[in-house]
N, C-alpha and C positions, 0 to 999 in steps of 0.2 A: 674769684667770686666770693662775696661775703655771705656767710650763712646766717640767715635770719633766725632769731630766737624769740621765744615768747618772753613775757616779762618775768616769768619764773625761771628763765634760763634753759628751757627745754629746746634743744636744737634738732634732735632726732627722737620725737616722741614715740612711746609704745605703751601698751597697757601694763600696768603694774602687776607684780606677782599676785596670783589669786584673783585676778580680774579677767573676765571673759566677755567678749562681744559674741552673742549667739542669736540665731533666729529661733524665736519661741513659736512653735507651730500652733500651740493652744491659743495664744493671743494674736497670731498672724502678724507679729511685729518683731523687729530686732530689739534685744534687751542687753543691758550691761549688767552682768552678774558680779557682785563683789560680796565679801563676807558681810552678812547682816544687811545687805542692800540690794535693791533691784531698781534700775533706772530704765526708762523707755526713751531713747533718743529720737529726735526727729530725723527725717530723711537726709537732710544735709549733714547732720552730725554723724549719721551712719557712714555716709560717703567719706567723710574725713577720717573717722575711726578705722575704717577698713584699710586706710593707707598709713596708719600709725604703726609701722612695723619695726621701729628702732633703726632702720636703715635710711628711709626717706627723711629729708629735712623738712622743716616747715615750708621752705621755699619750693622744694620738690612737690610736696603735697598740693600747694597752691597752683603750681604750674600744671599739674595733672588735672586738677579740678577746673582750671580755666577753660580747658577744651570741652568740658562736659556741661558747664553751666553758662547761662546767659547773664554774666555779671563781669564787671571789670576785675582785672587781676588785683588791683588795690583792695577792692571790697572782699575778694576771696581771701587774700592774705590776712586781712583784719579778722574775718570770720574764723579762719583756722587758728590764729593766735588766741582769739577770745575763747574758743572751745578748749584748746590745749591748756590755757591758763586756768579756766574754770575747773576742768577735770583734774588738773594737776593739784590745784588747791584742795580738792577733795581726796587726794591720794590715789586717784584712779589711773593717772598717767605718770610716767617717769621718762627721763631721757633728755 
């Protein structure tokens, strides 16, 4: 099996050091905490990020999400790669 990677070369994404995904009870939302930054991801991004453990590949994440969402696998792979690339470019994901 060929492992899919993002355009930044991330094949098994995970949060970078000093970056956390946590549920903020005050806001009632998931947030990404990073030095000097706070981001509020949408629900789909949260589902992807919860699976970015450094073990699961981009393909594994897409396969897992394909069973949970009403979208084609192709669309899900595209969305996972796009998010991984975006957060990787911001220094929030590695792998």
